[in-house]
MINURO-918394 format. One line per 5 residues: for each residue z, y, x of C-alpha. Coordinates in nm, 4 decimals, padded with zeros to 6 digits. Each point is the difference from the previous one (the first is absolute). Example, Ala and Ser with C-alpha at 12.3 -4.5 7.8 and 13.67 -1.06 7.14 Angstrom:
2
00.7800/-00.4500/01.2300 | -00.0660/00.3440/00.1370 $
***
This chain:
361
00.0000/00.0000/00.0000 | 00.0967/00.2424/00.2802 | -00.3188/-00.0832/00.1893 | -00.2062/00.0712/-00.3127 | 00.1604/00.3417/-00.0481 $
-00.0505/00.0836/00.3665 | -00.3658/-00.1039/-00.0201 | -00.0507/00.2136/-00.3133 | 00.1540/00.3014/00.1735 | -00.2232/-00.0449/00.3047 $
-00.3082/-00.0317/-00.2183 | 00.0878/00.3180/-00.1878 | 00.0565/00.1957/00.3218 | -00.3159/-00.1430/00.1522 | -00.1923/00.1053/-00.3091 $
00.0882/00.3635/00.0638 | 00.2734/00.0561/-00.2586 | 00.3668/-00.0681/-00.0551 | 00.1850/-00.1030/-00.3116 | 00.1124/00.3498/-00.0968 $
-00.3608/00.1134/-00.0077 | -00.0659/-00.2333/-00.2896 | 00.1943/00.2411/-00.2203 | -00.1450/00.3516/-00.0372 | 00.2305/00.2883/00.0787 $
00.1509/00.1386/-00.3212 | -00.1308/00.3279/-00.1420 | 00.1967/00.3195/00.0582 | 00.0443/00.2615/-00.2706 | -00.0908/00.3563/00.0935 $
00.0935/00.2721/-00.2447 | -00.2685/00.2671/-00.0460 | 00.1837/00.3145/-00.1073 | -00.2528/00.2173/-00.1830 | -00.0683/00.2001/-00.3136 $
-00.1702/-00.2943/-00.1598 | -00.0249/00.1214/-00.3568 | -00.1323/00.3456/00.0851 | -00.3353/-00.0744/-00.1624 | -00.1734/00.1819/00.2858 $
-00.1398/-00.0767/00.3447 | 00.3601/00.0211/00.1206 | 00.1608/-00.3377/-00.0572 | -00.3259/-00.1764/-00.0741 | -00.1169/00.0523/00.3578 $
00.3134/-00.1481/00.1537 | 00.0038/-00.3081/-00.2223 | -00.3738/-00.0547/00.0336 | 00.0324/00.0261/00.3779 | 00.2623/-00.2750/-00.0157 $
-00.2450/-00.2121/-00.1992 | -00.2807/00.0703/00.2469 | 00.2185/-00.0851/00.2968 | 00.1011/-00.3365/-00.1452 | -00.3593/-00.0790/-00.0964 $
-00.1046/00.0674/00.3582 | 00.3016/-00.1866/00.1418 | 00.0275/-00.3098/-00.2216 | 00.2401/-00.1768/00.2379 | 00.2484/00.2863/00.0203 $
00.3623/-00.0771/-00.0796 | 00.0322/00.3342/-00.1777 | 00.0550/00.0046/-00.3754 | -00.0047/00.3574/-00.1259 | 00.2547/00.0902/-00.2685 $
-00.0757/00.3347/-00.1718 | 00.3062/00.2265/-00.0230 | -00.0523/00.3081/-00.2151 | 00.2282/00.2964/00.0669 | -00.2541/00.2368/-00.1591 $
00.0528/00.2247/00.3048 | 00.3097/00.1309/-00.1771 | 00.2945/00.0583/00.2379 | 00.2589/-00.0667/-00.2683 | -00.1434/-00.3492/-00.0493 $
-00.0744/-00.1086/00.3556 | 00.3398/-00.1210/00.1209 | 00.0715/-00.2088/-00.3088 | -00.3491/-00.1519/-00.0004 | 00.0224/-00.0978/00.3682 $
00.3556/-00.1271/-00.0429 | -00.1174/-00.2274/-00.2809 | -00.2743/-00.1403/00.2236 | 00.2538/-00.0678/00.2756 | 00.2179/-00.1809/-00.2532 $
-00.2988/-00.2223/-00.0789 | -00.0191/-00.1019/00.3652 | -00.2900/00.2169/00.1173 | 00.0596/00.1000/00.3606 | -00.3328/00.1557/00.1022 $
-00.1522/00.3122/-00.1504 | -00.2977/00.2310/00.0371 | 00.0676/00.3409/-00.1536 | -00.2577/00.2551/-00.1131 | 00.2335/00.2445/-00.1679 $
00.0466/00.3609/00.1211 | 00.2842/00.1408/00.2046 | 00.2166/00.1049/-00.2954 | 00.0211/-00.3683/-00.1011 | 00.0567/-00.1258/00.3533 $
00.3115/00.2104/00.0550 | 00.1572/-00.1540/-00.3112 | -00.0386/-00.3581/00.1261 | 00.0482/00.0364/00.3763 | 00.3591/-00.1301/-00.0203 $
-00.1211/-00.3364/-00.1316 | -00.1604/-00.0742/00.3382 | 00.2808/00.1232/00.2234 | 00.1020/-00.3432/00.1300 | -00.3524/-00.1413/00.0534 $
00.0703/-00.2938/-00.2313 | -00.3244/00.1006/-00.1690 | -00.3107/00.1470/00.1587 | -00.2184/00.2743/-00.1457 | -00.3251/00.1349/00.1426 $
-00.0589/00.3505/-00.1322 | -00.3589/00.1152/-00.0418 | 00.0609/00.3473/-00.1427 | 00.3534/00.1375/00.0387 | -00.0134/00.2523/00.2838 $
00.3404/00.1593/-00.0597 | 00.1976/00.0593/00.3228 | 00.2949/-00.1740/-00.1695 | -00.1663/-00.3271/00.1057 | -00.0688/00.1082/00.3577 $
00.1936/-00.1442/00.2925 | 00.2045/-00.2491/-00.2041 | 00.0799/-00.3480/00.1254 | -00.0206/-00.1709/-00.3372 | -00.2287/-00.2218/-00.2050 $
-00.2651/00.2656/-00.0645 | -00.3135/00.0161/00.2129 | -00.2585/00.2679/-00.0590 | -00.3708/-00.0149/00.0873 | -00.0651/00.3707/-00.0638 $
00.1336/00.2883/00.2142 | 00.2851/00.2018/-00.1409 | -00.0587/00.3369/-00.1649 | 00.1091/00.1979/00.3077 | -00.2795/-00.1500/00.2100 $
-00.2428/00.0427/-00.2872 | 00.0723/00.3646/-00.0709 | 00.0040/00.1053/00.3640 | -00.3443/-00.1549/00.0430 | -00.1300/00.1801/-00.3094 $
00.1482/00.3314/00.1144 | -00.1684/-00.0380/00.3382 | -00.3310/-00.0480/-00.1772 | 00.0500/00.2905/-00.2412 | 00.0687/00.2231/00.2998 $
-00.3573/-00.0663/00.1161 | -00.1506/00.1344/-00.3231 | -00.1144/00.3622/-00.0329 | 00.1761/00.2422/-00.2310 | 00.3244/00.1895/-00.0415 $
00.1545/-00.0794/-00.3379 | 00.0862/-00.3615/-00.0894 | 00.1193/-00.1235/-00.3394 | 00.2224/-00.3079/00.0134 | 00.0629/-00.1791/-00.3276 $
00.2970/-00.2370/00.0244 | 00.0487/-00.2759/-00.2564 | 00.3536/-00.0112/-00.1406 | -00.0522/-00.3433/-00.1538 | 00.0862/-00.1766/00.3273 $
00.2393/00.2277/00.1875 | 00.1171/-00.2787/00.2318 | -00.3500/00.0303/00.1485 | -00.1093/00.3576/-00.0600 | 00.3237/00.1863/00.0883 $
00.0349/-00.1300/00.3582 | -00.3782/00.0019/00.0169 | -00.0249/00.3719/-00.0743 | 00.2784/00.0789/00.2456 | -00.1781/-00.1908/00.2777 $
-00.3380/00.1500/-00.0896 | 00.1264/00.3588/-00.0107 | 00.1925/-00.0355/00.3258 | -00.3003/-00.1406/00.1849 | -00.2391/00.2520/-00.1555 $
00.2186/00.2882/00.1187 | -00.0281/-00.1017/00.3657 | -00.3472/00.1547/00.0082 | 00.0761/00.2981/-00.2271 | -00.3521/-00.0121/-00.1389 $
00.0564/-00.0155/-00.3761 | 00.1765/00.2029/-00.2631 | 00.1446/-00.2834/-00.2077 | 00.0372/00.0297/-00.3779 | 00.2149/-00.2852/-00.1311 $
-00.0063/-00.1045/-00.3658 | 00.1925/-00.3007/-00.1384 | -00.1346/-00.1718/-00.3094 | 00.0126/-00.3289/-00.1898 | -00.3531/-00.1234/00.0583 $
00.0149/-00.2682/-00.2671 | 00.0437/00.2825/-00.2548 | -00.2713/00.2245/00.1443 | -00.1179/00.2640/-00.2490 | -00.3018/00.1989/00.1228 $
00.0754/00.2948/-00.2257 | 00.3430/00.0411/00.1564 | -00.1381/-00.0060/00.3544 | -00.3107/00.2187/-00.0351 | 00.1711/00.3218/00.1012 $
00.1407/-00.1592/00.3144 | -00.3264/-00.1701/00.0957 | -00.2000/00.3213/-00.0434 | 00.1884/00.1782/00.2775 | -00.1880/00.0562/00.3291 $
00.0723/-00.3219/00.1875 | -00.2019/-00.1348/00.2915 | 00.1061/-00.3659/-00.0350 | 00.2048/-00.2362/-00.2151 | 00.2284/-00.2841/00.1014 $
00.1109/-00.2340/-00.2810 | 00.3215/-00.1642/00.1188 | 00.0099/-00.2791/-00.2534 | -00.1088/-00.3560/-00.0380 | 00.0740/-00.3151/-00.1961 $
-00.3768/-00.0097/-00.0663 | 00.0406/00.2341/-00.2983 | -00.3367/00.0883/-00.1492 | 00.1250/00.3526/-00.0820 | -00.0307/00.0781/00.3700 $
-00.3749/-00.0002/-00.0582 | 00.0403/00.2436/-00.2900 | 00.2109/00.2323/00.2154 | -00.2632/-00.0058/00.2738 | -00.2733/00.0758/-00.2526 $
00.1836/00.3038/-00.1391 | 00.0622/00.1432/00.3472 | -00.3654/-00.0600/00.0906 | -00.1065/00.1959/-00.3071 | 00.1635/00.3142/00.1406 $
-00.0664/-00.0734/00.3691 | -00.3319/-00.1881/00.0227 | -00.0128/00.0004/00.3824 | 00.3666/-00.0619/00.0808 | 00.1203/-00.3316/00.1481 $
00.2395/-00.2176/-00.2003 | 00.2229/-00.2378/00.1977 | 00.1476/-00.3135/-00.1599 | 00.2621/-00.2489/00.1175 | -00.0768/-00.3672/00.0744 $
00.1481/-00.0797/-00.3419 | -00.2993/00.1571/-00.1705 | -00.2592/-00.2396/00.1448 | -00.1041/-00.1275/-00.3401 | -00.3342/-00.0099/-00.1813 $
00.1758/00.1209/-00.3153 | 00.1015/00.3226/00.1789 | -00.3281/00.0599/00.1788 | -00.2063/-00.0587/-00.3126 | 00.2229/00.2400/-00.1953 $
-00.0432/00.2727/00.2611 | -00.3612/00.0676/-00.1005 | -00.1869/00.2334/00.2388 | 00.3228/00.0689/00.1877 | -00.0493/-00.3363/00.1705 $
-00.2335/00.1621/00.2539 | 00.2821/00.2269/00.1177 | 00.2819/-00.2553/00.0017 | 00.1416/-00.1225/00.3297 | 00.1966/-00.3205/-00.0371 $
00.2675/-00.1022/00.2500 | 00.0085/-00.3761/00.0568 | 00.1456/-00.2555/00.2383 | -00.3310/-00.1845/-00.0321 | -00.3410/00.1275/00.1101 $
-00.2817/00.0629/-00.2474 | -00.1765/-00.3007/-00.1468 | -00.3224/00.0873/00.1785 | 00.1580/-00.0600/00.3426 | 00.2329/-00.2857/-00.0936 $
-00.2028/-00.2994/-00.1113 | 00.3080/-00.2140/-00.0700 | 00.1369/00.2447/-00.2546 | -00.3455/00.0615/-00.1455 | -00.0576/-00.3731/-00.0474 $
00.3473/-00.0394/-00.1480 | -00.0528/00.2718/-00.2622 | -00.3409/-00.1484/-00.0843 | 00.1491/-00.3483/-00.0455 | 00.2734/00.1394/-00.2205 $
-00.2435/00.1965/-00.2169 | -00.2334/-00.2999/-00.0318 | 00.2890/-00.2228/-00.1062 | 00.1788/00.2304/-00.2445 | -00.2604/00.2529/-00.1063 $
00.1688/00.3212/00.1154 | 00.0870/00.1851/00.3209 | 00.3636/-00.0245/00.1099 | 00.2153/00.2698/00.1516 | 00.0712/-00.0116/00.3730 $
00.3482/-00.1529/-00.0248 | -00.1601/-00.3388/-00.0610 | -00.0732/00.0062/00.3747 | 00.3719/-00.0024/00.0777 | 00.0659/-00.2604/-00.2692 $
-00.2573/-00.2293/00.1630 | 00.1532/00.0592/00.3425 | 00.3522/-00.0710/-00.1260 | -00.1094/-00.3292/-00.1566 | -00.1819/-00.0992/00.3185 $
00.3093/00.0708/00.2103 | 00.2179/-00.2168/-00.2224 | -00.2651/-00.2704/-00.0140 | -00.0213/-00.0112/00.3796 | 00.3765/-00.0296/00.0306 $
00.0247/-00.2730/-00.2643 | -00.2853/-00.1972/00.1603 | 00.1965/-00.0059/00.3277 | 00.3016/-00.1468/-00.1768 | 00.2075/00.3184/-00.0316 $
00.1238/-00.0149/-00.3561 | 00.3279/00.1894/-00.0139 | 00.0305/00.3799/-00.0077 | 00.1837/00.0017/00.3328 | -00.2617/-00.2196/00.1694 $
-00.2937/00.1956/-00.1393 | 00.1561/00.3290/00.1090 | 00.0584/-00.1319/00.3544 | -00.3599/-00.1177/00.0165 | -00.1518/00.3221/-00.1333 $
00.2108/00.2287/00.2189 | -00.0187/-00.2270/00.3026 | -00.3794/-00.0200/00.0102 | -00.1454/00.3125/00.1666 | -00.3241/00.0108/-00.1985 $
-00.0979/-00.1649/-00.3270 | -00.3668/-00.0375/-00.0833 | -00.1034/00.0204/-00.3635 | -00.3473/00.0004/-00.1531 | 00.0357/00.3751/-00.0612 $
00.1519/00.1120/00.3286 | 00.2883/-00.0517/00.2395 | 00.3680/00.0670/-00.0688 | 00.2686/00.0524/00.2618 | 00.3611/00.0402/-00.1091 $
00.2729/00.1737/00.1976 | 00.3449/-00.1559/00.0192 | 00.0914/00.1465/-00.3396 | -00.3105/-00.1253/-00.1796 | -00.1722/00.3400/-00.0060 $
-00.3547/00.0772/00.1136 | -00.1954/00.2843/00.1559 | -00.3686/00.0466/-00.0780 | -00.2735/00.2529/00.0697 | -00.1319/00.2181/-00.2819 $
-00.3600/00.0549/-00.1006 | -00.1259/00.2929/-00.2043 | -00.2880/-00.1080/-00.2210 | -00.2517/00.2546/-00.1254 | -00.2887/-00.2092/-00.1329 $
00.1825/-00.1186/-00.3076 | -00.3087/-00.0737/-00.2070 | -00.0554/-00.2870/00.2393 | 00.3467/-00.1298/-00.0882 | -00.1148/-00.0429/-00.3597 $
-00.3007/-00.2182/00.0807 $
***
């Protein structure tokens, strides 16, 4: 009997596999925190990207579990806590900064791991916890935008700051204004507004003033950003309009009308025309689902690829995945490389895209 078992073991090893390989590794739940029921491109894009990823990676251990916090800060902590109670230990979050600050305490001990694709608040920066972030924080972002704005001609700059996500826009404006002032080039006119409640009649008088440029410090892929740009363009047909990376959305650009030819879009990714990987990705997505996604699907794809790589190597606990992701100097994804610092933060270059009609192709 013993000889038979020994012979069977030798045959299995000689055949190139061992007994534990006869059983597939179990799937791992990954919570996708998104505004799933928004009924817009937001939410749909993130979930459809999850579907596309799994279709293109049929052997992945990932099983995506949609978690809908509706991008409402008062709901986020309870929604995430409920998912943790169900045993989910890995998350990809797409919600904005005002939601992230409400749930940061749930990842303090690294017993769960979250990869953030959108929350740039400095509250997350430099923390040794269970949150990793694949986008630069708002301080990096706004300093880069201010440096670019300082290269534009003109004297009087209108800055519209969205009050709907102050965890992002408040430190963002402070960083932008401080960096802008180092050159002493612009007279800055600052106006705070709730962009989701934009009323053109209420803003006409402001927009009609003699400005040389507009910076819209808002995001969350709100289509009203396009309406704001269009109204400013009506009064200032030759003036540049600068947008944040969180406005890289077909819904915004299509809403902007003729203003699109004067919009300059900050982005951590180059234009589609010079980045074939991103161009092919957007084309595959549109062919599969029949619409053009917003740019955050890039980060969602990268986050899923990072987790998939870790799981494939046998790292299947939050602590092990974190050690792997932070301990590997450079991670290669299909849409670019990611390098974390010791706190799980990243630094990236910024591109300023002018040919935005090409982004809509």
